[in-house]
C-alpha positions, 0 to 999 in steps of 0.5 A, a space after each residue: 198392135 202398136 209398132 215401135 217407130 223406127 229411127 230415120 235411116 240417116 240416123 241409123 247410118 250415122 250411128 253405125 259409122 260412129 261405132 265402126 270408127 270407134 272400133 277402128 280407133 280401139 284396134 289401132 290403140 291396142 296394136 301400139 301398146 304392149 299386152 296389158 298396157 291398154 287397160 292401164 294407160 299409155 305404153 312406153 314412150 319408145 320401143 327400145 334402147 341399147 343396153 350394154 353387157 360384158 360376157 359374164 354369166 351375171 348378164 344372163 337376165 338381159 340376154 334372157 329378156 331378149 331371147 325369151 321375149 320379155 322385152 317384147 311382152 312389155 312393149 319394147 320390141 326394139 331393145 338392143 343388147 350389145 356386147 362391150 369389149 371391156 368395162 372401160 368401153 362400157 363407161 365410154 359408151 355410157 357417156 356417149 348415150 344412144 344419141 351419140 351411138 353409145 348405150 343408155 344403160 346396161 349390165 355394170 359393176 355396182 359401184 360404177 353408178 357412184 363412180 360415174 355420178 361423181 365423175 371419179 372415173 370419167 373423162 375430165 372428171 365430168 359427172 354422169 348422173 346415173 341410177 341403179 335400177 335393180 341388182 342383177 345377181 348375188 355371188 358366183 364370182 371367184 378369186 383364182 390363183 396361178 398353178 405356180 402356187 398349186 401346192 399351197 392349196 390357197 383358200 380363204 387364208 392368204 397367209 401362205 401366199 404372202 410368204 410365197 410372194 415375199 420369196 418371189 419378190 426377193 428374187 426380183 420378180 414382179 407380183 401381179 394381181 388382176 381385176 376388171 375395173 378400178 373401184 369395181 366389185 372385182 377390185 374390191 373383192 381381191 383387195 379385201 381378200 389380200 388385205 385380210 391376209 396381211 398383203 397390202 394391195 397397193 404396196 406389196 403387189 401390183 394390181 392391174 386391170 384386165 377385161 374379163 374375157 382376157 383373164 384366162 389367156 393372160 394367166 396362161 402366159 404368166 402375166 399374173 399371180 392371181 385374179 378376181 373375175 366373174 364366171 364363166 372365166 374362173 371355171 374355164 381356167 380350171 377346165 383348161 388346167 391353168 390355175 385354180 380357185 382359192 375361193 368364190 366370192 360368196 365365201 368372202 361375203 355370202 349373198 353379196 351384191 354384184 352387177 346391176 342394171 344401171 341407166 343414165 338418169 337423163 334417159 330414165 327421167 325422160 322415158 319413165 314408162 319405158 324405164 318401168 317396162 325395162 325393169 319389168 322385163 328384166 325382173 321377169 327374166 331374173 325369175 326365169 333364170 333363178 328356176 333350177 329347171 332352166 339352168 341348162 337352157 340358160 347356159 346353152 343360150 348365153 354360151 352361143 356365139 352371138 352372146 358369150 361364145 363359151 362352151 356350156 361346160 365352162 358355165 353350167 357347174 357354178 351356176 348350179 352351185 357345183 364347184 370344182 376348185 381345180 386343185 383336187 377340192 370339189 363341192 356339189 350342190 352348195 349354196 354358192 350358186 348365182 342368185 338372180 331373184 330370191 324370195 320376193 325379189 330380195 336378190 334383185 331389190 337394190 338395197 340402199 345399205 349395200 350401196 352404202 358398203 360399196 361407197 365405204 369400201 371405196 373410201 377405204 381404198 382412196 377412191 372417195 374422200 372420207 368427207 363424202 356424204 354417203 347417204 346423199 350419194 346413195 339416195 341420189 343414185 339408188 332408185 329402189 322406188 322404181 323397183 317397188 313400183 315395177 314389182 307391184 305392177 308385176 304382182 310380186 308378193 312379199 317384196 322388200 320395202 326397207 332401205 337396209 338389209 341389216 348388218 353384214 358379216 365378212 369371212 374374216 369376222 369383220 361386220 358392217 353396220 350401214 348405220 355406222 360405216 366409219 366403225 367398219 373402216 376403223 376395224 380394217 388394218 390395211 386402208 388408205 384412210 385415217 378414221 
């Protein structure tokens, strides 16, 4: 029988050495890439960055992405989720960036992207290019009123409060409404509500800025008549019997956008794979937060000392849609709970039409000139294309792809068509602009 000739011993040794070296290289490559990334190509350019947040329930996806390992899963083990003292501090740290010990992005009020990018609220009006990457949540903010007006049982209709304000003003007393940042969501919600009832927020009442965690303490000592802020501070106000909720913001505009994941444009442009990894991690956290069975655990996690330092009872009710308004009115199982993800990610997707409303409303109150090119600003700052790319990589089905969510309707019947923003402004009785 003829035998097969054996390869020379030196050839076999060289082959085995090459196989071993290749295996070692593959193992090293896998160790440096996140799960699943090895098959798809290179991983994130960096292992993490610093994102800021304010102690508000709508920051939950960032906290959960850290606590539940979603950042780690996507190759970002060094993410730092850093508490900020106020929205002003967030702005200043965003201007610094991590290269100067600041932040590269984080949980911010949705209009801040436009206000930063145009320099309207920045030091020396220096523009800071920004991107809106995703919408963190819808609904679940509130407008609360001091117990001084408890007998009026104020709700959507602010007209009884208008009469009470006029009487107080006639006595020489100052009227004060608080919000969290000029031109931000809470500023716009309380202005809309007051103006709808005939109260001019610029002439009939003094509007002041107060950091969210300080709202309850300031109302307790009588520094304000009403305020607008996110949760858990309205629920805490009720639980401490200091004031009551007139309406949640979902009653003002149902499924309104609220906070976003916003990032410095230069960081995203420099680190596109890392930005995509951050998006995917936060999107998975949003899906986790949206599941009813996770609400109790979510409240327990964010309530911890290192995150919000807030008792769970001040958090849990409203994220489930259970609302104790604080004046004898309660509602269980409503659709006014905080929405993080929605069907196909519709609550997370950064619809450009919603940015169009925010720019328009800030034109209404004099933050932007009516001549501003709204579409150009929105197109420059809104990166819905990155959201779509991340969602597809995650395998999300039924995702939105359009720019517009359609015509929006507010509690007073006013409608906003993103195709004709000026028609919306003309419909508003109280405004700082002539259109």
